[in-house]
C-alpha positions, 0 to 999 in steps of 0.5 A: 374276879377283878376289882378296880380302884381298890385302895392300897392302904385304908386306915380309919381313926375315929374318936368313937366307934363309927356306928356311934358317930354317923348313921349307916346311910351317911357312912355308906354315902361317904365310903367310910368303913370296911363295908363301904371301901370304894372298889368296883368290879370290872364290868366283864366280871360282873355279868352273871354274878349275884350281889352275895357273890360279889360281896363275898369277894369284896369281903375277902379283899378287905380280910386279906388287906387287914391281915397284911395290915394295909387296912386298919381301924382304930376306934378312940384313936383320934382326940380333940386337943382344943375346940377345933384342933384334933390329933390322930396317929395312923400306923403306916406299915412298911409294905405300903406302896410308895406314891400319892394318898388321899387323906379325908377328914370328916367332922360329924355332929349328932350323927350328921356330916358337917364337913369333909376335908381332903388332903393329898399325902406323898409317900416317898423313899428316903436315904439308903432305901431310895439309893438302893431302889434307884440302883436296882432299877437303873442298873438291874444286871449290875445289881443282880451280879452284886447281890449274888457276889454279896450272898456268896461272900456272906456264905463263905464267911459264915462257913469259915466262922462256923468251921472254926467254932466246930473244932 
């Protein structure tokens, strides 16, 4: 089954559990929570499938993404540090794809959505990671040859060191 528009990374940080912050209808309409992660099934795969079967596949995607730490939820992870200022930290694992991410901030009062703000963040490679990535994709043959040479050299060095230690 193929789903489209599945977020690569989906993190929720809140001041309290979501069911205490907003009603289920508000969470659903805003796409907040793992049950409401915005993803659509490809039209060709939707035909002949029951809602329970589709939900089972959706749940499996979320479960696998959570296992890979690409989907996370932190209740009590956000805190107000002023009347209208808050702080929330989100752990971004190393396996998140590089690219643009939309960050949405919701303000609730008495279980009702008061305001929503969206900002775009750009995850980029830096330093040696960027250099190695550019080299690997710019000169793939040379990168492959150098990788094999490096592996052979490391193997020979390890063999020499362990041979001397064995005697």
